[in-house]
VEXLUM-240144 format. One line per 10 residues: number of its first residue (from 1); their letters; for each residue x negated, y negated, z of C-alpha. Coordinates in steps of 0.001 Angstrom, whole numbers. Example, Ala and Ser with C-alpha at 12.3 -4.5 7.8 and 13.67 -1.06 7.14 Angstrom:
1 = as = -12300/4500/7800  -13670/1060/7140
END
This chain:
1 = mtatnsptgg = -126593/-76132/112631  -124607/-78643/110629  -122544/-77794/107630  -125904/-77799/105996  -128530/-80384/105304  -129679/-79877/101774  -133290/-80160/100716  -132022/-81739/97526  -131986/-85168/99141  -128419/-86224/98544
11 = atpqaaagvp = -127704/-84597/95178  -124205/-83501/94426  -123218/-79919/95290  -123115/-79153/91584  -126664/-80343/91069  -127863/-78724/94273  -126510/-75402/93106  -128078/-75744/89681  -124907/-74326/88165  -123166/-75857/85132
21 = vkktslarva = -119624/-76954/85942  -118464/-78192/82523  -115683/-75615/82388  -113873/-77128/85342  -113221/-80853/85618  -112607/-82512/88974  -109073/-83305/87809  -108385/-79602/87257  -109841/-78743/90669  -107597/-81372/92261
31 = aassigttie = -104570/-80003/90405  -105328/-76389/91334  -105741/-77189/95012  -102754/-79525/95183  -100222/-77405/93330  -101298/-74321/95247  -100803/-75909/98638  -97572/-77514/97397  -96150/-74113/96523  -97416/-72427/99671
41 = wydffiygta = -96054/-75175/101914  -92814/-75453/99965  -92225/-71796/100801  -93221/-72462/104390  -91004/-75541/104769  -87853/-74124/103256  -88083/-71470/105944  -88341/-74195/108585  -85369/-76054/107137  -83340/-72851/106953
51 = aalvfptlff = -84387/-71959/110512  -82878/-75255/111634  -79713/-75224/109517  -78843/-71653/108508  -80579/-68826/110348  -78949/-69353/113780  -75554/-68675/112188  -76475/-65899/109751  -79047/-63870/111654  -78082/-64480/115293
61 = peqsaasatl = -74257/-64788/115225  -73661/-62962/118525  -75680/-65458/120560  -74647/-68831/121933  -75566/-71869/119843  -78551/-72748/122071  -79806/-69148/122203  -79388/-68704/118461  -81418/-71849/117816  -84147/-70652/120169
71 = ssfatfavaf = -84206/-67236/118461  -84382/-68879/115049  -87357/-71010/116038  -88983/-67935/117569  -89006/-66362/114099  -90446/-69651/112837  -93262/-69360/115399  -94202/-65826/114270  -96015/-67275/111271  -98358/-69288/113447
81 = farpvgaavf = -99589/-66176/115201  -100041/-64495/111815  -102103/-67393/110495  -105334/-66657/112407  -105078/-63066/111158  -104773/-64380/107612  -107618/-66818/108222  -109913/-63991/109344  -108939/-61571/106565  -108870/-64032/103670
91 = ghfgdrigrk = -111833/-65894/105129  -113847/-62673/104918  -112987/-62143/101271  -113245/-65843/100457  -116788/-65866/101817  -117667/-62610/100037  -115841/-62448/96687  -115050/-66121/96139  -112674/-68976/96890  -110756/-68712/93623
101 = rtlvwtlmim = -109920/-64993/93701  -108808/-65180/97323  -106532/-68151/96644  -104763/-66190/93900  -103878/-63490/96441  -102614/-65937/99073  -100282/-67470/96508  -98913/-64096/95385  -98252/-62837/98919  -96488/-66029/99915
111 = gvatvfigll = -94318/-65929/96797  -93191/-62330/97283  -92346/-62855/100973  -90361/-66006/100231  -88310/-64511/97398  -87518/-61497/99577  -86114/-63806/102292  -83768/-65258/99681  -82424/-61758/98994  -81943/-60707/102642
121 = pgyetgafga = -78411/-59881/103861  -77432/-61410/107190  -76489/-59796/110490  -72799/-59689/109547  -72840/-61049/105984  -74032/-59684/102663  -76133/-61118/99870  -74958/-61473/96260  -72190/-58913/96717  -74315/-56258/98430
131 = fengigivap = -73974/-55160/102085  -70794/-57176/102563  -70674/-56494/106319  -74355/-57248/106856  -77120/-54954/108045  -77103/-55700/111769  -80341/-55856/113694  -82304/-54879/110585  -81649/-58377/109175  -83559/-60403/111793
141 = tllvlcrffq = -86216/-57662/111903  -86917/-58001/108176  -86777/-61772/108535  -89546/-61669/111133  -91631/-59364/108908  -91305/-61714/105935  -92165/-64647/108159  -95294/-62839/109298  -96471/-62461/105706  -95720/-66119/105028
151 = gfavggewag = -97982/-67078/107919  -100564/-64497/106855  -100780/-66097/103397  -100858/-69699/104669  -103628/-68693/107079  -105880/-68068/104101  -104527/-70781/101822  -105495/-74035/103501  -109180/-73328/104080  -109650/-72020/100554
161 = atlltaeyap = -107895/-74977/98936  -109890/-77547/100898  -113151/-75689/100189  -112314/-75708/96495  -112263/-79515/96511  -114978/-80130/99120  -117493/-77863/97364  -116903/-79565/94010  -116800/-83129/95369  -119680/-85567/94784
171 = egkrglmamw = -121415/-86743/97939  -119571/-89615/99580  -116282/-88661/97912  -115250/-85569/99871  -112448/-87393/101661  -111063/-88550/98315  -111237/-85067/96780  -110049/-83212/99880  -106910/-85356/100054  -105417/-83408/97130
181 = pqlgvafaff = -104692/-80156/98959  -103488/-82275/101892  -101045/-84095/99636  -99568/-80724/98732  -97935/-80711/102165  -96159/-84025/101493  -95087/-82854/98020  -93740/-79636/99513  -91790/-81410/102259  -90213/-83645/99629
191 = lssgtflifa = -89288/-80683/97413  -87910/-78540/100227  -85797/-81362/101657  -84603/-82338/98183  -83711/-78792/97172  -81684/-78206/100319  -80054/-81621/99936  -78830/-80800/96429  -77267/-77522/97473  -75856/-78991/100679
201 = lvagnnagpd = -74104/-81688/98606  -72766/-79090/96196  -71511/-76925/99059  -69871/-79838/100895  -69488/-80272/104657  -68267/-76750/105354  -71106/-75052/107233  -69207/-71990/108476  -70437/-68430/107894  -68105/-68056/104899
211 = safmqygwri = -69041/-71364/103244  -70683/-71470/99839  -73828/-72996/101343  -74153/-70244/103946  -73292/-67468/101500  -75631/-68310/98660  -76600/-72004/98519  -79456/-71726/101016  -80904/-68748/99114  -81555/-70573/95851
221 = pfllsavlvl = -84546/-72626/97126  -86197/-69367/98195  -85593/-67699/94832  -86859/-70731/92906  -90209/-70146/94568  -90911/-67430/91989  -91053/-70023/89189  -93405/-72275/91152  -95709/-69367/91980  -96097/-68438/88312
231 = iglwirvsve = -97063/-72030/87478  -99530/-72116/90356  -101153/-68840/89344  -101617/-70072/85785  -103438/-73193/86992  -105586/-71434/89593  -106772/-68720/87229  -108127/-71434/84915  -110472/-72870/87576  -114096/-71757/87830
241 = etpvfkqdre = -115558/-70568/91121  -117205/-73364/93112  -120904/-74008/92399  -121649/-73963/96133  -120256/-70443/96495  -122245/-69290/93448  -125404/-70724/94994  -124667/-69076/98323  -124157/-65667/96668  -127380/-66073/94703
251 = laskdtapat = -129280/-66765/97911  -127540/-63851/99643  -128619/-61483/96870  -132247/-62326/97619  -131856/-61880/101377  -133263/-58576/102606  -131616/-58799/106044  -128620/-56512/106702  -125290/-58041/105656  -123106/-59315/108486
261 = lpfadairfq = -119402/-60102/108736  -118461/-63764/108122  -115956/-63575/110988  -118587/-62316/113430  -121126/-64914/112297  -118644/-67779/112582  -117745/-66766/116141  -121362/-66121/117086  -123025/-69223/115685  -120314/-71891/115553
271 = wkeiliagga = -117697/-70991/118138  -117899/-74506/119554  -116960/-76007/116198  -113992/-73641/115931  -112693/-74471/119413  -113261/-78209/119227  -111835/-78508/115703  -108788/-76505/116785  -108312/-78681/119847  -108805/-81922/117924
281 = ltslfslfym = -106129/-80994/115372  -103581/-79720/117914  -101977/-83173/118184  -101664/-83260/114423  -99734/-79987/114298  -97505/-80742/117268  -96350/-84001/115687  -95805/-82507/112281  -93701/-79491/113179  -91749/-81460/115750
291 = gtsfltnyat = -91195/-84163/113127  -89983/-81797/110428  -88307/-78521/111372  -87485/-79336/114998  -86094/-82813/114385  -84027/-81486/111476  -82201/-79254/113933  -82133/-81864/116713  -80663/-84507/114423  -77840/-82297/113174
301 = atlghsrpfv = -77044/-80158/116240  -77656/-82624/119078  -77449/-86142/117615  -74623/-85295/115226  -76160/-86766/112074  -74950/-85349/108769  -77033/-82753/106989  -77320/-84819/103755  -78549/-87857/105709  -81194/-85847/107573
311 = lgmgmvaalv = -82436/-84134/104397  -82438/-87418/102494  -84502/-89056/105224  -86868/-86100/104983  -87500/-86972/101341  -88167/-90623/102166  -90453/-89645/105035  -92385/-87288/102740  -93269/-90172/100420  -94489/-92364/103281
321 = fglaialsam = -96306/-89381/104769  -98123/-88773/101459  -99215/-92411/101296  -100632/-92201/104832  -102561/-89037/103883  -104096/-90622/100777  -105127/-93881/102432  -106609/-92252/105541  -108518/-89636/103512  -110124/-92273/101298
331 = ysdrigrkkv = -110834/-94597/104230  -112572/-91769/106107  -115253/-91776/103394  -116054/-95334/104481  -115862/-95226/108300  -116003/-91502/109063  -113591/-88692/109886  -113899/-89006/113661  -112723/-92630/113855  -109714/-92065/111629
341 = igtsvglaiv = -108570/-88894/113403  -109203/-90522/116780  -106950/-93429/115790  -104128/-91009/114990  -104518/-89117/118236  -104581/-92325/120279  -101346/-93496/118671  -99789/-90070/119252  -100414/-90205/123001  -98270/-93329/123276
351 = wslvvfpild = -95692/-92579/120585  -94841/-89148/122002  -93553/-90779/125194  -91150/-93140/123426  -89928/-91178/120393  -87136/-89246/122144  -85727/-92251/124023  -85542/-93954/120617  -83891/-90937/118968  -81418/-90502/121821
361 = tgstgafalg = -79860/-93888/121121  -78043/-91888/118456  -78191/-94383/115601  -79231/-93414/112088  -81796/-96212/112112  -83393/-94791/115249  -83696/-91373/113620  -85236/-92904/110497  -87753/-94825/112617  -88598/-91776/114727
371 = llvtliifgi = -89186/-89531/111730  -91172/-92073/109713  -93522/-93150/112505  -94109/-89541/113578  -95141/-88488/110072  -97252/-91607/109505  -99260/-90892/112661  -99636/-87280/111590  -100667/-88292/108061  -103448/-90524/109388
381 = aygpagallp = -105123/-87482/110929  -104194/-84977/108240  -105844/-86888/105400  -109448/-86594/106718  -108930/-83069/108091  -109327/-81554/104628  -112903/-82843/104430  -113723/-82509/108132  -113489/-78750/108563  -115531/-77697/105510
391 = elfqaryryt = -118227/-80131/106627  -118589/-78391/109990  -119533/-74902/108788  -122285/-73141/106879  -121427/-71927/103385  -121839/-68221/104186  -118861/-68312/106565  -117324/-71698/105754  -114001/-70234/104575  -113687/-68173/107762
401 = gaglgynlag = -114776/-70905/110169  -112607/-73631/108655  -109594/-71306/108569  -110016/-70221/112188  -110310/-73795/113470  -107315/-74980/111473  -105073/-72084/112447  -106072/-72221/116109  -104631/-75743/116037  -101551/-74303/114346
411 = ilggalppla = -100892/-71974/117278  -101525/-74591/119956  -99602/-77372/118246  -97208/-75713/115828  -96023/-72462/117397  -95627/-73083/121101  -94342/-76710/121301  -91189/-76173/119154  -90233/-73166/121297  -90789/-75083/124516
421 = aaamvaagnt = -88986/-78107/123077  -85940/-76032/122089  -85674/-74730/125652  -86112/-78231/127129  -83494/-79759/124837  -81057/-76973/125707  -81563/-77962/129359  -81105/-81659/128546  -84747/-82543/129230  -85903/-84543/126200
431 = lgvgimlsll = -88306/-86557/128364  -90188/-83345/129042  -90650/-82847/125300  -92312/-86249/124989  -94585/-85605/127968  -95625/-82255/126510  -96539/-83834/123168  -98440/-86643/124881  -100470/-84182/126950  -101342/-82167/123850
441 = samsmmcvla = -102532/-85370/122167  -104623/-86245/125226  -106313/-82841/124969  -106968/-83518/121283  -108538/-86860/122158  -111047/-85152/124439  -112005/-82797/121607  -112329/-85683/119136  -114663/-87465/121547  -116762/-84286/121813
451 = mtessknkvt = -117332/-84179/118051  -120071/-85910/116115  -119396/-87514/112753  -119433/-84963/109916  -118995/-87108/106809  -122753/-87275/106175  -123233/-83510/106346  -124302/-81829/103119  -121865/-79239/101779  -124186/-76919/99857
461 = gelaendavl = -125092/-73260/99863  -128406/-73697/101650  -129477/-74263/105233  -132636/-76205/105903  -135005/-74495/108337  -135268/-77600/110526  -131490/-78139/110716  -130822/-77627/114413  -128174/-80215/115271  -124797/-78797/116250
471 = atevp = -121807/-80482/114640  -120153/-80642/118030  -123132/-81950/119966  -122502/-85237/121728  -125246/-87735/120808
END
């Protein structure tokens, strides 16, 4: 089974579905997917930035600096284990009630969890005049709970946003359309770094528990999320459901067979696609989260770079990262997803071994080079990923399958490596971090080689009876 070969002979998904789509232009679809992922990932990233700069002091004050950092990144990792849960739950509803309605809920849940973090008192400090002596162990407990809901929401967000664009895109242009939700990640990284930079400059260099930045400055980016969520909801509500989903539901209404769960069907029929997609994208995630949240902490705590410099470089890197996403996504329409992602993974195998020796020279130029190259390599793979995963799965469980594959990669590459890296750095073993990243990229390369090219697959609501070629079958 491929993503589906349509009997329409190459017609667009809109034409294949036979559903008018005049109410929703491609520009509006691109805006809805991009601003949604921007908001979701902005919320996600400000947590990562705060986990590197603020949370060790405010929520784990009784631990040593190394232990507090490890504990802070452990709360960061919670979201990655929540993401497959969100992928399964929201995938179910996205495949049953629609992409659009599900994406509204992911945005709302993320927004509420993020604003609540901004209101949380610390272990020994209050918030906005309340609980002046803190709330003790309840503080990190509530922090973990909020982080879980952030991950839960993101687990359902990415697959839905990429499906929104992929199922509207004309044939041959899915990479171009699917780059828009991917660009939301670059926009969000720029906004989160910029927001923290502004308040860090206002607060000055004092980073003690009683400083203005620690008391209230770090909270403002979290509270501003409420405004962004309202804007995102307004745009998403205005978008029509995808024609492919409408076609799939029309076909399902005529099917006399008993209804089955999308999650069960995805595991039963396309478990290979889920595993191989997750493995192929593991390198992507390991580079990204090491290059953002982890390096933010490493640059300030270990290398001694100033917080404004690190955050400013994050903004510059976000722009370069976005350019890499756009170019690679569009180029994948010409040469295929597999070649572009394989190029990224091959570069990652080598780069992972040299990035920490470069960083450990201690110069600001070395940090800039390390961050920029890391995010460029990641962007090369991330651009085509938005089109790749929807192309691998059938419409009736496409939301579920794409979400499971993506979030499996998130656990393997985004949750475990930062924790292991924090422990290695605390022990003075930065070489081990590079070896770990290189090995993860080597595993991803094996999965990329096991995939067949997906860019020619038809993304429609039908499955041809003679369509028997697995997307992961080696030719």
